[in-house]
C-alpha positions in Angstrom: 4.3 -108.1 -45.2 3.2 -105.5 -47.7 4.5 -105.9 -51.3 7.5 -104.0 -52.4 5.9 -103.2 -55.8 2.2 -103.0 -56.6 0.6 -102.6 -60.0 -3.0 -101.4 -59.3 -5.3 -101.5 -62.4 -2.5 -100.1 -64.6 -3.5 -99.2 -68.2 -1.3 -97.4 -70.7 -2.6 -95.9 -73.9 -0.7 -94.1 -76.6 -2.1 -91.8 -79.3 -1.6 -93.2 -82.8 -2.8 -91.4 -86.0 -5.8 -89.8 -84.4 -6.8 -92.8 -82.4 -5.5 -94.6 -79.2 -3.4 -97.7 -78.9 -3.7 -99.7 -75.7 -0.4 -101.3 -74.7 -1.3 -102.8 -71.4 -4.7 -103.0 -69.8 -5.8 -103.4 -66.2 -2.5 -104.9 -64.8 -2.8 -106.0 -61.2 0.4 -107.5 -59.9 2.4 -107.5 -56.6 6.1 -108.1 -56.2 7.6 -109.1 -52.8 10.7 -107.5 -51.5 13.8 -109.4 -52.7 11.8 -111.3 -55.2 13.0 -112.2 -58.7 10.0 -111.8 -61.0 10.2 -112.4 -64.8 7.7 -111.1 -67.3 7.2 -113.0 -70.5 4.8 -112.6 -73.4 4.5 -112.3 -77.2 6.1 -109.4 -79.1 4.1 -106.2 -78.6 2.4 -107.3 -75.4 3.6 -104.3 -73.4 6.4 -105.9 -71.4 8.8 -103.0 -72.0 6.0 -100.5 -71.4 5.5 -102.0 -67.9 9.2 -101.6 -67.2 9.1 -98.0 -68.4 6.1 -97.3 -66.1 7.9 -98.9 -63.2 11.0 -96.9 -64.0 9.0 -93.7 -64.0 10.0 -93.0 -67.6 6.3 -92.7 -68.5 3.0 -92.5 -66.5 -0.1 -94.8 -66.5 -3.2 -93.6 -68.3 -5.2 -95.3 -65.5 -4.2 -96.9 -62.3 -1.0 -96.5 -60.3 2.2 -98.3 -59.4 3.3 -98.2 -55.8 6.8 -98.7 -54.5 6.7 -99.3 -50.7 3.2 -97.9 -50.7 4.1 -94.7 -52.4 3.0 -93.9 -56.0 5.8 -93.7 -58.6 5.7 -90.3 -60.3 9.0 -90.3 -62.1 12.5 -91.8 -62.2 14.4 -92.3 -59.0 17.6 -93.7 -57.5 15.6 -96.4 -55.8 15.3 -98.1 -59.2 18.2 -99.1 -61.4 17.7 -100.0 -65.1 19.7 -102.4 -67.3 18.7 -102.3 -71.0 19.5 -104.7 -73.9 21.9 -102.2 -75.3 24.7 -101.5 -72.8 24.6 -97.7 -73.1 28.1 -97.3 -71.7 30.1 -94.1 -72.2 32.7 -95.0 -74.8 35.3 -92.4 -73.5 35.2 -93.8 -70.0 36.8 -96.9 -68.6 34.8 -99.7 -66.9 35.6 -98.0 -63.6 34.6 -94.6 -64.9 31.3 -96.0 -66.2 30.4 -97.5 -62.9 31.4 -94.3 -61.1 29.2 -92.2 -63.4 26.0 -92.8 -61.5 27.7 -92.2 -58.2 28.9 -88.8 -59.3 25.3 -87.7 -60.0 24.4 -88.7 -56.4 27.3 -86.7 -54.9 29.3 -89.6 -53.6 32.9 -88.3 -52.8 35.6 -89.3 -55.3 37.5 -91.7 -53.0 34.3 -93.5 -52.0 33.2 -93.6 -55.7 36.5 -95.4 -56.6 36.1 -97.9 -53.8 32.5 -98.7 -54.5 33.1 -99.0 -58.3 35.9 -101.5 -57.6 33.7 -103.4 -55.2 30.9 -103.8 -57.8 33.2 -104.6 -60.7 34.5 -107.4 -58.5 31.0 -108.5 -57.7 30.3 -109.0 -61.5 33.6 -110.7 -62.0 35.5 -107.9 -63.7 38.4 -107.3 -61.3 41.5 -106.5 -63.4 39.4 -104.9 -66.1 38.8 -101.6 -64.4 41.0 -99.6 -66.9 39.5 -101.1 -70.1 37.3 -99.0 -72.3 34.1 -100.5 -73.7 35.6 -101.2 -77.1 38.2 -103.3 -75.4 35.5 -105.5 -73.7 33.4 -108.3 -75.1 29.6 -107.9 -75.2 29.2 -110.0 -72.0 31.8 -107.9 -70.2 30.0 -104.7 -71.3 26.8 -106.0 -69.9 28.5 -106.8 -66.6 29.7 -103.2 -66.4 26.2 -102.0 -67.0 24.9 -104.3 -64.2 27.7 -103.1 -61.9 26.8 -99.4 -62.7 23.2 -100.0 -61.9 24.0 -101.8 -58.6 26.7 -99.4 -57.4 24.3 -96.6 -56.2 22.4 -99.3 -54.3 18.9 -99.1 -55.8 16.2 -101.1 -54.0 14.9 -102.5 -57.3 16.7 -103.6 -60.4 14.8 -103.5 -63.7 16.2 -105.5 -66.6 14.8 -105.3 -70.1 16.1 -108.3 -72.1 19.7 -107.6 -71.0 21.1 -110.8 -72.4 19.2 -111.0 -75.7 22.1 -109.7 -77.9 24.7 -112.2 -76.5 25.8 -115.5 -77.8 24.3 -118.6 -76.2 27.4 -119.5 -74.0 27.8 -116.0 -72.7 24.1 -115.7 -72.1 24.1 -118.8 -69.9 27.2 -117.7 -68.0 25.6 -114.3 -67.3 22.3 -115.9 -66.2 24.2 -117.9 -63.6 26.1 -114.8 -62.6 22.9 -112.8 -62.2 21.4 -115.5 -59.9 24.5 -115.3 -57.8 24.4 -111.5 -57.6 20.7 -111.5 -56.8 21.3 -114.0 -54.0 24.2 -112.0 -52.6 22.5 -108.6 -52.8 18.9 -109.5 -52.0 17.6 -106.9 -54.6 14.1 -107.0 -55.9 14.5 -107.8 -59.7 11.9 -107.4 -62.4 13.3 -109.0 -65.6 11.8 -109.1 -69.1 12.6 -111.8 -71.6 11.3 -113.5 -74.7 13.1 -116.8 -73.8 11.1 -119.3 -71.8 14.2 -121.2 -70.7 15.7 -117.9 -69.3 12.4 -117.1 -67.5 12.3 -120.5 -65.8 15.9 -120.5 -64.8 15.9 -117.0 -63.3 12.4 -116.4 -62.0 10.9 -117.2 -58.6 7.7 -116.4 -60.4 7.0 -115.9 -64.1 4.1 -113.6 -65.0 2.8 -114.6 -68.5 1.2 -111.7 -70.4 -1.5 -111.9 -73.1 -1.1 -110.6 -76.6 -1.9 -106.9 -77.1 -3.2 -105.3 -75.0 -1.1 -106.9 -72.4 -2.9 -108.4 -69.4 -1.7 -110.8 -66.8 -2.8 -114.3 -68.0 -1.2 -116.3 -65.2 1.6 -116.1 -62.7 3.5 -119.3 -62.4 5.6 -120.0 -59.2 8.9 -121.7 -60.0 10.7 -123.9 -57.5 14.0 -125.3 -58.7 15.8 -125.5 -55.4 19.3 -124.0 -55.3 19.9 -122.9 -58.9 23.7 -122.6 -58.2 24.1 -126.2 -57.1 26.5 -128.5 -59.0 23.6 -130.0 -60.9 22.5 -127.7 -63.7 18.7 -127.1 -63.2 18.3 -126.7 -67.0 18.6 -130.5 -67.3 16.1 -131.4 -64.6 12.6 -132.9 -65.1 11.1 -130.0 -63.1 12.7 -127.4 -65.4 11.1 -129.2 -68.4 7.7 -129.3 -66.7 7.8 -125.5 -66.0 9.0 -124.8 -69.5 6.1 -126.8 -71.0 3.6 -125.1 -68.7 4.7 -121.6 -69.7 4.8 -122.5 -73.4 1.2 -123.9 -73.1 0.2 -120.5 -71.7 2.1 -118.5 -74.3 1.2 -120.6 -77.4 -2.2 -119.1 -78.1 -1.0 -115.6 -77.3 1.8 -115.8 -79.7 -0.5 -117.1 -82.4 -3.0 -114.3 -81.7 -0.2 -111.7 -81.8 0.9 -112.9 -85.2 -2.6 -112.7 -86.5 -2.9 -109.1 -85.2 0.4 -108.2 -86.9 -0.8 -109.6 -90.2 -4.0 -107.6 -89.9 -2.1 -104.4 -89.2 0.2 -105.0 -92.2 -2.8 -105.8 -94.4 -4.5 -102.5 -93.6 
């Protein structure tokens, strides 16, 4: 079966003060349909740049990204994006925020309401449809953002550190919720995080990136069985082994990234 997403020799450079800055360099990576892939790497390694490229928010300097074999040339409704900041419309209710994307796609009013209610229920927010963002907790706001991205049925969900700003308990709760949503919807998910535990818990595979410029150092397959079973996979020996493996891969890259940062500050 052909991959759902293919990065083919993807390099991205940005002009900086008369020279060029290479964010990612020669990325080759395939993502299967329905796969949950997590990207981890040190700060500044180009994780968010890769997500922007996949979302069509910017274009590669070299190479191409294929979605179902077709090059990505801009944003599209086949990709939904969830950012760290919720980006909800403060004057709209939870229901209204979820309906917002459906309005842009021309979904009739009655169907919009039904679909918004369906996806608010999917993320566990039935009963909160009429609340405005300021009346919701941070975790609830992020649930609304996830429901909004899912409601217009994108093939791919792109998530850029969506739980980073949340407290530890809310973060763990939403991690479990996201696994449940992924299993129920069968979406292809590409997820960025700095947290190794989060990467191991969520990913079927974890792609470890090098320090700047970002390259794929290794892709680690993760097999934790049913992650929603009664036994918390976070406490299993397998979880600890995967965590140790990814930290081993990241350690040198984090050190190198810190050295690069010192050199930049010192110039």
